[in-house]
C-alpha positions in Angstrom: -9.9 -9.4 -37.4 -8.1 -6.1 -36.6 -8.7 -4.6 -33.2 -9.8 -1.0 -33.2 -7.8 1.3 -30.9 -9.8 3.1 -28.2 -10.3 6.8 -28.7 -9.1 9.1 -26.0 -12.7 10.0 -25.1 -13.6 6.3 -24.7 -10.6 5.8 -22.4 -11.8 8.6 -20.2 -15.3 7.2 -20.2 -13.9 3.8 -19.2 -11.8 5.4 -16.5 -15.0 7.0 -15.1 -16.7 3.6 -14.9 -13.6 2.1 -13.2 -13.6 5.0 -10.7 -17.3 4.4 -10.0 -16.9 0.7 -9.5 -14.0 1.2 -7.1 -15.9 3.8 -5.1 -19.0 1.5 -4.8 -16.9 -1.5 -3.8 -15.4 0.7 -1.2 -18.8 1.5 0.3 -19.4 5.0 -1.1 -23.1 5.8 -1.2 -24.9 6.3 -4.5 -25.8 9.9 -3.5 -22.2 10.7 -2.8 -21.0 9.0 -6.0 -23.5 11.0 -8.0 -22.1 14.2 -6.6 -18.5 13.1 -7.4 -19.4 12.2 -10.9 -21.4 15.4 -11.5 -24.7 13.7 -11.9 -27.7 16.0 -10.9 -29.9 13.0 -10.2 -28.7 10.1 -8.0 -31.4 7.9 -9.6 -29.4 8.2 -12.9 -26.3 7.1 -11.1 -28.2 4.2 -9.5 -29.6 3.1 -12.9 -26.1 3.1 -14.5 -24.1 1.5 -11.6 -26.5 -0.6 -9.6 -25.1 -3.8 -10.9 -21.7 -2.8 -9.5 -22.9 -2.5 -5.9 -21.7 -5.3 -3.6 -24.3 -7.7 -2.3 -26.5 -6.1 0.2 -27.4 -9.2 2.2 -23.9 -9.8 3.6 -23.4 -6.1 4.1 -26.6 -5.9 6.1 -25.7 -8.9 8.3 -22.3 -7.3 9.0 -23.8 -4.0 9.8 -26.1 -5.4 12.5 -23.4 -7.8 13.8 -21.0 -4.8 14.2 -23.7 -2.7 15.9 -24.5 -5.4 18.4 -20.8 -6.1 19.0 -21.2 -9.8 18.3 -17.8 -11.6 17.8 -17.4 -12.7 14.2 -17.2 -16.4 15.2 -20.6 -16.2 16.9 -22.1 -14.2 14.1 -21.2 -16.6 11.4 -22.1 -19.7 13.4 -18.6 -21.1 13.9 -18.4 -20.4 17.6 -20.4 -20.3 20.7 -21.2 -17.6 23.2 -19.4 -18.0 26.5 -21.7 -18.3 29.5 -24.7 -19.1 27.3 
């Protein structure tokens, strides 16, 4: 089976998807990404790229741990709190 070469427009489209995935992995918000991509409606961006967002459970745990200044070893259960 012969492989079909990608058209220039397809290459640019793939580059846009790659850019979006890198931005989401880096923590850029959907609303910001929508603006960067030129989407009028962030809901469209969310529908297209939601599957690329990193897991929210671990991100949520890290956010609250960071806010409460808990040492990582205590937050993940591998250590103990001194003086407790």
